[in-house]
TORMI-986027 format. One record per residue: x, y, z of N, C-alpha, C, CB in turn; residue in three letters. Coordinates in steps of 0.001 Angstrom, whole numbers, plus 500000, padded with zeros to 6 digits. Last residue first. Glycine has a CB too. Layout:
BEGIN
XYZXYZXYZXYZALA
...
This chain:
BEGIN
529562516302554446529740517074555626530052516246556478528720517835556061GLY
527663513228554016528293514974552736528321514969554264527085516550551213GLU
526835510398553995527889511018554470528513512450554044528700510161554316ASP
523505511817552867523836511177554967525438511688554902523758508564555500GLN
523553511239550191524105512134550923524467512713552461523669512669550510GLY
521872508685550532521764509319549513522690511026550395519863509252548906ALA
519237507086551450521597506888552447521889508208551171523400504137551855GLU
517889506246549669517846507167550834518798507001550736517246507137552055PHE
519614506504546402519002505570547618518282506522548428520160504747548601GLY
521256508158545379520294508410544693520445506891545763520115508834542895LEU
524146510426544274522629510667544632521640509743544223522167511871544102THR
526347508083543720525881508751545597525330510047545796527253508979546692LYS
526005507179541511525211506599542346525067507546543709525758505198542571PRO
525202509593539109526106509547539917525614508340540926526343510937540479ASP
522860508239535883523465509048537299524257509107538867522690509375537608MET
522055508081532646523096508132533915523072509141534729524422508126533582GLU
519765506691530665519922507852531996520537507596532974518819508263532662TYR
517305507008527950518996506698528599519756507453529521519997506735527587HIS
514282506060525925515232507418526974516417506382528107513601508653528468ALA
512838504364525026513866504831524693515222505285524967513554505277524453GLY
510323504087525680510942505543524691512122504859524361511330507301525555CYS
509633502079527537509011502683526214509571503922525417507681503078526541PHE
511703501482529091511784500508527580510728500936526394511351498736527943GLN
514227503305529516513291503721529209512781502658528497513398504830528717CYS
517535502757531036516666502793530271515168502831530282516966502119529816ASP
520237503353533592518316503189533157518246503802531638516962504447534425ALA
522941503357535317522215503413534717520395502908534540522969503156534199THR
525701505061537808523824504289537133523346504568536271522519504454537735VAL
529169504902537334527723505252536947526609504609537355527566505203535738ILE
531303503969536891531480504507538428530174505053538091532880505652539018GLY
532036502158535002532664503685535158531468504133535822533117504662533658GLU
531207499841535755532900500468535832532911501453535602533983500065535032GLU
528169500550537513529052499959536560529999499810536395529068500145535859THR
525607499648539599526530500705539275528365500130538580526599501589540907THR
524668498494541448523462498314540187524787499352539340521208499220540519MET
525748497854544339525439496281542695525479496953541459523463495285542513LYS
525199500305544879527192499837544894526210498532543796528545499009547280GLU
522659500206545561522956500755544347524387500605543670522673502043544507ILE
522688498815547917522038498331546523522362498688545747520984498420546194ASP
524484500668549806524934498243549457523813499042548024523607495830551409LYS
522400502167549821524186501940549049524019500947548408525653501607550012SER
518977500976548922520064501247550140522041501801549589520093499348551091SER
516226502104547859517229501700548026518504501396549113517335502146547409TYR
513868503674547710513667502730548055515332501847548343512634502302547076ILE
514629505533544878514582505481546897514264504693548082513835506219547390SER
514556504888542713515849503783543202515825503947545110517871504512542341LEU
512304505386542119512045504363541843513337503868542672511772504132540393SER
513208508632541637512326508199542882511629507071543323511495508843542947GLN
514281508825539763515502508632541269514024508232541972516722510537542195ARG
512877507819537594514392507051537900514390507322539341515947507741537055VAL
512106510298537934510883509574538081511577508035538450509836509673536573ARG
514144512908537469512881512555539116512026511429538671511453514110539639GLU
514348511756534705515105511321535657514956511321537250516020511860535375GLU
510679510424533169512052511427533825513194510922534961511358512741534654SER
508588509423530905509732508596532298510276510226532782511645507126531479CYS
506304509420529848506002510352530980507421509643531848504123510175531800THR
505636510040526210506242509210526940506013510259528064507700508666526487CYS
503750509507523425504006510118524556504406508915525476502815510989525024GLY
502245510493519948503052509874521298503249510559522125504241509385521225PHE
498734511325520609500144511501520341501103510512520698500545512579520907ARG
495171511999519418496103510896520342497758511135519511495332508798520123VAL
492957513675519094493269513580518944494280513101519778492988514025518439SER
488847512824519708490267513374519978491671512691519147490474513147521596GLN
486436514522517929487143513622517972488723513845518505486975513169516788SER
482693515340519116484116515755518491485389514682518545484613517079519305ASP
481114512744517185480924513804518794482456514327518141480881512759521064PHE
478515511668515415479887512008515450479411512273516642480694513020514519VAL
475855509283514247475689510722514720476727510391515320474438511374515503ARG
474328506966511923474477507491512590475098508928513454474520506847512567PRO
471278506233511511471531507343511748472746507222513218470051508089511891THR
471581503136510102471990503370511679471021505110512190474275503575511752GLU
471819502809507618470519503069508173470699502742509557469368502285507519GLU
474336503746506820473814505246506591472549504778507416473544505931504767HIS
476875502530508150475649502599509153474767503546508866475994502847510518PHE
478987502692506123478656501020506791476651501331507284480153500588508917LEU
479090505404504330478232503496503832479365502677504875478529502662501315ARG
479295506512507172477373506091506616477591505534505561476086507406506195VAL
481370505666508200479809505825509392479292505511508435479073507313510253LEU
483231506912506340483425505353506733481989504671507378484741505239507989LEU
483405509581506173482496508862505431482082507737505441482694508879504581ASP
484506509712508716482377510593509081481795509410507232482179514150508523THR
486352509604508086486309507971509231484976508699509172487436507540511200PRO
486982509238504823487263509772505757486357509145507052487169511119505408SER
489552507649502418487915507450502462487853508109503940487206505573502324VAL
491117507637500789490853507806499977489130508330501296491258506600498715SER
494348506261502120493897508122502877492078508670501486496375510050502231PRO
493645504073504498493961504537503601493931506197503532493309503875502814GLY
492546502072506660493629502780507090493911503655505712494879501769507643ILE
489927501540506303490502501989507420490939502688507491491030501605507896LEU
489766500681503487488814502245503577489123502044505135486676502361502955GLU
491616498984503106491845500271502577491136501517502910491724500154501397LEU
490578497245504673491269497658504321492142498751504791490853497669503636GLN
487148496864504698487414496992503341488999497157504035486526498337502287GLU
484099495831506063484587497286505486485916496440505011484833498882506781VAL
481645494413506435481759493852504978483411495260504707479647494157503663THR
481027493950509298482504493103508469482579493274507177482582491454508512ASP
479341496114509140481374496626509876481830495270509191481905496643512407LEU
476746494254509178477475495497508253479314495879508687476375497172508663HIS
477046492789510604476998491948509242477460493662508365474931490936508764PHE
476987494454512982479003493967512967478234493131511710480213492658514838ASN
474143495452512156475809496044512446476448495403512616476243496784513360VAL
472622492807512934472347493781511418473584494749511711470500494858511256ARG
473622491363515449473827491457514419473889492215513154473526490986514431ASN
472248494455516979473992493475516422474468492266515840474785493136517376TRP
469347493725516431470637494827516285471774494214515952471020495631517572ASN
469143491645517497469025491909515557469713492905515636467447492294514587GLU
469591491733519953470162490010518997470344491059517877468678488194518527GLU
467784493074521054468896493494520730469927493100519636469313493432521645ALA
465056492201520153465708492934519356467387493876519410464710493642519235GLU
466946488837521630465422489885521197465613491013520187464786490815522616GLY
469792489272522743468782488543522835467506489515522195468678488049524347GLU
473444488859524400472636490164523899471281488966523108473861491531522446VAL
475492487718525250475246489075525993473679489520525647476420490334525426LEU
476383486392523326476048485365523956475164486803524837477391484156524646ASP
478087487880521744476030486903521047475418486575522210475987484883519979GLN
480308488210522852479136489092522642477931488654522115479447490041521890ALA
481734485490525131481257486230523557480405487197523869480424485259522396LEU
483012484182528138481456484654527446482041485111526206480414486036528298LEU
484416480683527990484471482553527964483053483059527053486253483291526881LEU
485236478739527840483083478545528223483588479998528749481970476877529923GLY
486748477641526363487350477682527543486592478528528368488663478058527452GLY
486013479408523785487044478909524197487092478959525541488008479394523661GLU
482128480543524075483695480505523564484276479491523925484582481536523992GLY
479506480534524872480588479630524822481678479801523804480072478414524662THR
478979481007528650479862481539527757480014480231526491481354481975528653GLY
475386481887529905476323480555529630477269481119528354475263478948529122GLU
474512483940531898474674483847531189476210482426530782474500485158531056ALA
473853485577534604474160484125534365474245483524533404473559483465534784ASN
474021488198533854475545487682534333475864486207534808475968488519535562ALA
472326489832532533472961488674532224474283488351532828473071488653530950VAL
470297492173532812471013491779533595470955490413532990470690492068534951HIS
469103495277532663468879494305531925469915493639533362469291494371530054GLU
468429498303533489467530496150534782467784495519533493464790495751535564GLY
468375500049531396468016499914532057467099498625532168467821500866532174PRO
470231498252528150469559499064528607468360498872530065469083499378527436LYS
473204499210527318472686497909527600471424499175528173473716496518528789PRO
474480498978524112473870500129525390473515499408525211473299501502525719MET
477173497388522644475905497213522519475866497903524394475346495352521947SER
480467498966520659479364497870522146477887498449521944479909498344524415GLN
482761498906518171481471498810518735480936497998520130480838498321517722LEU
485540500453516281484764499599517961483639499869518197485315499963519470MET
487899500190513945486562500588514794485674500085515918485773500651514070VAL
490641500673512571489668500260513580488623500498513508489802500552514577GLY
493850501095511531493145501672511547492052500826512001493175502281510595GLY
497593501752511183496802500958511397494942502119511764497674499941512716ALA
500971502355509549499839502532509687498621501740510464499710502645508697ARG
504215502166509484503175501401510346501282502256509980503874501677512397TRP
506693503135506707506076503346507887504921502684508611505805504358507786HIS
508986502919504215507564502414504688507081502630505970507453501080504584GLN
509677505349501593509821504715502987509108504094503393509934505305503875ILE
510256505430498766510168504178499157509710503871500700511421503657498862GLY
509144507565498044510636507374497710510800506065498613511751508790498151GLY
506142507891498973507062507897497971508306508191497948506739508456497260ALA
505851505244501209505803506454501174506774506662499506506425507095502747GLU
503833502361502779505421503058501663504924504035500882506273501879500346THR
502828500483505694502649501250504347504325502060503483501391502655504884SER
502485497945507367503665499094506555502623499318505099505767498132506029LEU
499427497863509431500187496818508037501039498282507753498795496000506232GLY
496338496450510235497379497430510518498602497171508906498187496948512406PHE
492770497026510599493661496375510559495164497716510418493270495243509346SER
489678495745513149490572496214512581491863496071511393490755496365513328LEU
486594495261514340487183495038512654488572495842512777485993495882511174ASN
485516494201517342486652495474516604486971494666515485488303496031517561PHE
482723494238520022483352493840518361484075494877518233482286493706516938SER
480752493791522386481656494367521694482516493794520714482264494835522421THR
478119493639525118478470492990523820479006493926523243477453492403523000PRO
479531493934528759479034494647527474479798493684526409479502496452527358LEU
480604492871530802479287491908530069478840493173529693478029490774531078GLN
482682493476531397482293493658531649480715493662531308482963494068531809GLU
483976490318531970484084491446533122483438492723533176485317491833533243SER
483443489346529498483868489033530910483605489194532282484635489324530979GLN
482762491123527014481884490115527708482003489647528818481783489178527193ALA
485384492658527832484653493546527815483310491854528085484839494837526244PHE
487226490236527201487701490789528172486630491747528917488852491398527710TYR
486885489074524931486283488322525638486930488885526713486294486946525373ALA
487608491519523604486264491533522972485901490367524244486116491042521010GLU
490336490840523730490303492091524343488436492154524504491198493430523244ALA
490814488528522251490566488705523399490439490168524938491314487876523417CYS
490424489673519511489202488773520856488996488841521477488997487944521439ALA
492327491271519250491578491793518899490481490870519722491684492007517518ARG
495008489234519319494648490032520632493340491025521017495730490867520770LEU
493660485864518118494148487388517497493777488442519426492532488098515473SER
491825483552519241493167483491518545493474485358518126492991482244516906GLY
490965482876521535490522483401520475491095483682519059490219484266520887GLY
492944484316524170492307482951523606491569483615522433491192482009524754ALA
493737484958528289494880484181526555493553483256526002496930482529527088ILE
491652485145529953493065484605529879492799484848528268493495482829530591PRO
491512488145532158490460487605530832491934486407530202489793489471529221THR
490957490804534752491740489866533713490681488968532915492864488815534541LEU
490790494597535422490608492666535030491393493002534299489181491644534356GLY
490768496809538517492240495718536784491363494399536784494882494926537489GLN
491826500139539411490713499101538979491793497715537745489100500333537850TYR
493327501583541990493173501416539854492013500304539802495093500483538682PRO
491792504039544155492110502388543795492492501831542392490853501572544086VAL
493210506801544861492045505798544263492822504845544350491346505955542776THR
494815508707545670493577508813546595492379507956546099493090510339546696GLY
495759509939542412496080509704544035494934509704544183496902510683545034LYS
493951508225539222494858509047539603495011509248541367494490510303538833GLY
492829506112538296492060507857538435492383508476538917491009508273538859GLN
493785503358535914494346503825536975493146505950536866496658503647536615ASP
492848500266535131492767501599535379493001502775536112492195501653535359ILE
493865497567532968493969498321533840493935500407534411494856497674533886LEU
493348494573531230493494495749531457493007496465533107492803496234530299VAL
495057491782530484494487491983531355494618493601530958494959491287532617ALA
495082488497529423494853490012528737494258490845530028493572490013527234PHE
497370485820530592495997486711530463496112487871530104495254486885531572TYR
498432482908528680498772483561530585497265483880529842500416485285531433GLY
500409480671526473499203480944527551499579481957528927498732479348528191LYS
501861482509524323501494481260525202500160481631525394502337480992526648GLY
502237484740521118501742484474522223501127483081522750500979485321522259ILE
502505484037518471503991484029519781503598484131520944505131485276519811GLN
500067483650517136501115482538517445502310483066518522501859482064515942ASP
500025486331516903499610485883517914500411484923518079498418485635517958PHE
501858486486513599502013487883514973501106486717516187500668490143514462PRO
501819483736511685500721484422512589500845484778513586499819483916512840ASN
505707484114510537504151484031509694502709483947510841504143482282508589GLY
508558483127512459507618483922511460505855483736510983508366483708510232GLU
509057483680515590508955483395514254508763483887513912508560482838513741SER
511382483618519261510272484102517412510823484224516957509341485198516841VAL
513166482251520557512286482181519964510695482451519151512519481862520271ARG
515333484603520053515778483060519735514612483003519408516377481913520795ASP
513607486733521623514312487224520138514728485916519425515823488278520335ARG
511644486958523695512572486402523176513105485972522115512599485908523515ASP
510627490123524833509857488811523911511334488060524042509126489207521850PHE
508823492976525678509094491714526291509423490255525115507684491484527262SER
506945495840523809507040494630524145508565493748524239506162494126523260ALA
505706498938524713506825498031524787505327496638524479508049498132526697TYR
503959502084524250503445501005524572505224499907524278501799500740523468ALA
502129505178524714502973504220524327503057503279524611503779504343524370ARG
499748508464523924499712506569523740501787506163523748498624505934521331ILE
497538510806525137499733509909524711499192509172524922501566509934525581ARG
495617513228523731496139512025524673497068511391524130495204511010525044ALA
495817516664523016495798514928523114496070514563524440496961514109522172PRO
492717519395524527494377518552524345494580516985523406494915518034526166GLU
490731518984524510491423519528523733491796519618523432491669519837523537GLY
490146519656528157489053519152527392490762520271525870486563519991527990ASP
493150518690529813492881520043529542491211518656528098494989521524528636LYS
495227516588529075495094516878531034493992518272530857497235517561532164GLU
493766513449528322494111514990527867494157514995529135493142516129526964PRO
495300510221529014493781510989529504494592512353529020493087510886531615GLY
497307508066528626497081509108529469495995510154529074498294509720529641TYR
496999504613528018496963505532527610496490506570528707496365505357526554TYR
499354502387527321498668503368528909498939504008527697499417503813530878ASP
500650499160526891500347499915526296499844500849527544499575499443525226THR
502836495254527210502438496709527250502316498030526497502947497000527885ALA
503516491993526076503458493741525883502444494292526750503028494293524290ILE
504987489657527011505113490364527012505003491481526485505463490123527170MET
506522487725525845505995487718527077505480488378527149506449487705527942ARG
506515485486522983506517487288523056506171487234524671505006488358521861VAL
506524482898522852507920483904522789507857485184523017508566483966521552PRO
505049482633525984505317482293524863506407482923524042504306482342524355GLY
503391482861528180505142481720528856504775481739527154505211479469530385ASP
502390486046529040502090485193528556503717484057528646501404485765527225SER
500482489420529278501662488057529880501294487385529532502019487536531165GLN
499573492029527920499433490999527718500658490320528303499123490878526497VAL
498103495101529071498998494181529450498400492317528346498825494223531556GLN
496714498509528828496966497082528373497999496208528874497198497091527114LEU
495975500851531261497127500737530698496071498873530397498942501131531862SER
494668504595531171494874503551531149495554502676530685494352503383531079LEU
494326507422533887495022506423532665494382505112532709496722506126532851LYS
493163510418533117493017509174533761493998508651532910491591508454533832TRP
492544512892532610493572513047533901493916511741534212492959513768535280ARG
489150512508531444490438514107532115491502513317532871489580515593533672LEU
488438509089531530488301511113531480489674511902531806487073511850532961LYS
487969506843528938488235507213530208488807508440530699488879506414530597ILE
487333506302525699486797507050526633486717506459528180485540507355526108THR
489749506677524862488769507121524102487724507022525710488405506044522474GLN
491100502889525018491197504846525751490321505533525495492312505946525268GLY
489994501724522805489339501474524249490214503006524632489839499621525319ILE
490972503093520567490038502796520456488904502916522466490461501394519569LEU
493561503103521636493195504287521011491758503980521405493604504518519385ALA
494207500020522191494455501125523801493640501968523249496183501982524367THR
494100499188519886492711498826520792493472499499522278492179496651520888LEU
496663500245518767495265500359518256493946500209518897495187499591517410LEU
498373499284519907498267499902520568496826500949519980499601500279520808ALA
497820495775519532497687496377521073497743497732521109498786495933522052MET
499113495924516645497672495727516984497088496583518157497473494284517328GLU
501432497201517235500524497921516738499089497906517358500529497594515511ALA
501846494913518705502603495703518965501278496868518775504014495640518090VAL
502051492279516633501084492861517728501243493539519152500399491921518017LEU
503787493796514169502475494275514103501919493473515742501603493706512410ALA
506204493024516011505795495201515598504171494440515346506942496520513256GLU
506343491090516067506053491585517093505730493054517059506951491270517851VAL
506470490050513208505573489460513880505128490282515478506176488019513981THR
509105491461512447507400491216512119506609492126513145506832489415512396PRO
511866491983515595510731491786514434509679491901513557510476491481514445PRO
511617495529516353511189494663516448511194494338515520510456494577516921TYR
514182497288517933514290496439516726513712495120517237515845496295516132ASP
512809501172518843512817499792518839513297498742518069511944499574518872HIS
511587503464518576512663503283519885513142501939519944511995503577521389GLN
509455503183516540510720503483515973512168502836516559510767504912516064LYS
507439502420517647508228501252516716509707501787516722507591501104514931LEU
506146504967518328506348503492519626507840502716518390504006501800519841ILE
506424506544516979506613506625517291506588506050518204506587507086517037GLY
504310504991514368506409505624514354507087505751515498506812507321513822ASP
502447505007515934502959503450515558504047504430515653502533502302514014LEU
501449507734515773501950507467516988502647505927516839500744507610518099VAL
501494508737512607502149508555513548503219508663515036502160508375513124GLY
499190506727512753499891506597511612501069506935512918499526507657510031ASP
495611505714513069497398505936513472498131505767512874498055505357514295LEU
492712505941513912493655506013512680494684506721513099493107506639511408ARG
489294504339514893490876505376515419491748504859514386491770505024517279ALA
486239505013516105487286504440514965487895505073515634487354504584513366ILE
484103503632518449484915505031518458485905504620516359486549505049520598ARG
480514503554519492481873503306519618482716504209519151482189502245519105GLY
476822502336520738478191503436520315479087502659519511479191504062521703ARG
473287501108519676475075501059519666475956502302519706475608500405518320ILE
470964501861518868471905501503520352472682501423520455471973500729521022ASP
470293501375516585470533500317516930470791499827518296471274500120516296ALA
469273504263515612468758503151515204468618501786516258469548502906514083ASN
472040504997516482470920505584517312469889504802517217470495506902516971ASP
474823504538516897474576504447515378472566505243516642474885502003514051LEU
477510506520517725476412506000518125475627506516517016475998506318519519GLN
480992507714518028479716507851517343479245506839518415479565507492515584PHE
484388509206518361483475508874519183482084508982518122483555509857520550PRO
487766509234516125486012509356516465485063508915517140485394509161515774LEU
491008509457516614489335508767517470488399509374517493489203508493518911VAL
493394510335515646492274510372516415491997509595516579491436510831516249THR
495914509673513243496283510151514688494891511049516046497623511401514194ASP
493916511290510786495312510740511018495616510896512520496445511525510113ASP
493039513432509691491962512527510401493648511310511248490381511441508693TRP
495027514514507414493908515226508338493139514209509871492504515595507052ALA
497625512570506377495860512816506548495901513672507760494746511243506876LEU
500181513078504876499388512870505889498162513102505958499748513317506683LYS
501053511103501573500821512517502677500415512493503368500323513501502593THR
501486509188500534502173509546500488501996511346500945502515508954499457GLY
500449505451500787500569506949500979501542507533500779500350507361502004ILE
500544502244499241501322503162498761500354504691499688501365503007496776THR
500534498589499874499708499904500265500766501420499770499393499829502296MET
């Protein structure tokens, strides 16, 4: 796929509602965000694909959190890809961009080509929401299942939130004029809006290992609406999700014009990391001088690297730990 120009709707999330079906959703397009995430690392192609998919899911899910909140998605597994971690930082103020960062931990000797999801073994998919100081972070877990990270996210919403949720995602390398390649991603997220008094806690799961699926949570008119809307979503093409020709609003009309789509203000997203030397120092403040000495290099410094953005920090060991400065004077 060849795309030569930056598009106005790149790195944005557009929330919408389908009034005739009682379904809400988001459309996301990522470009520079993925460049910021992936250029920091030398990931194999299969790992890059997993990180791109996880970042796209993070953008779609994260748009619902409030200002200054933090959403994290994590995959932990016993496969070649041991962990994928993403963070979505809600805007500080209305109108400001949200920030996303992501990284993967993997065993390079075990990573192979082929289906990226095959690089993830048994484990869990986690969603964490941090509302800030003075609050207890929320955490929800679901087993790795379903054949894709998208399916894991759908299972999480069915199991933990009991919200019928579906995703259609596309991501891959695009080629600019001159042969420069970079990653792009686009996707749509749908969620059925439960009516007051609905209760489905006793629904039986038909998914892998007995997990609940979206279709296990809908019945009657809600089921008809859900099946109809997802039938249309399944007709979307890759270039409509990540190409330059179809804007998110045009895509909504093409897919769901009979459902009376209604859009809300879009949210811009950027690659952004919160690491700093001060944060590194704070994380080391619990260690004694003897512990710090074990971390000191032959050059007489303590180093730290951010796994998200690749920032490198070098610090004087005498200034680190809870005993720092006690020998002075």
